C-alpha positions in Angstrom: -64.5 7.9 -17.7 -67.9 6.9 -16.3 -66.3 6.0 -13.0 -64.6 9.4 -12.7 -67.9 11.1 -13.5 -69.7 9.0 -10.9 -67.0 9.8 -8.2 -67.2 13.5 -9.1 -71.0 13.6 -8.7 -70.8 11.6 -5.5 -68.3 14.1 -4.0 -70.6 16.9 -5.1 -73.6 15.3 -3.5 -71.5 14.7 -0.4 -70.7 18.4 -0.2 -74.4 19.3 -0.4 -75.2 17.2 2.7 -74.3 18.6 6.1 -70.8 17.7 7.4 -71.9 15.2 10.0 -73.5 12.6 7.7 -73.4 8.8 8.0 -70.7 8.0 5.4 -68.3 10.5 6.7 -69.0 9.4 10.3 -68.4 5.7 9.2 -65.2 6.6 7.4 -63.9 8.5 10.4 -64.9 5.8 12.8 -63.4 3.0 10.6 -60.1 4.8 10.2 -60.0 5.5 13.9 -60.6 1.9 14.7 -57.9 0.8 12.3 -55.5 3.3 13.8 -56.4 2.0 17.3 -55.9 -1.6 16.3 -52.5 -0.7 14.7 -51.4 0.9 18.0 -52.5 -2.1 20.0 -50.7 -4.5 17.7 -47.5 -2.4 17.8 -47.7 -2.2 21.6 -48.2 -6.0 22.0 -45.3 -6.7 19.6 -43.1 -4.3 21.5 -44.1 -5.8 24.8 -43.3 -9.3 23.4 -39.9 -8.1 22.2 -39.1 -6.5 25.6 -40.2 -9.6 27.5 -38.3 -11.8 25.0 -35.1 -9.7 25.6 
């Protein structure tokens, strides 16, 4: 219950802050980095498979 309340208040405080704030930027950057890494890994695996075949 306390956790839920904390998360709710955190979200509320996040909405009060302007859109381009550090946590949002970090979350966006992190997810973008993970997505890019995923694409690179898939590309290298595909390349290895094509060369292997």
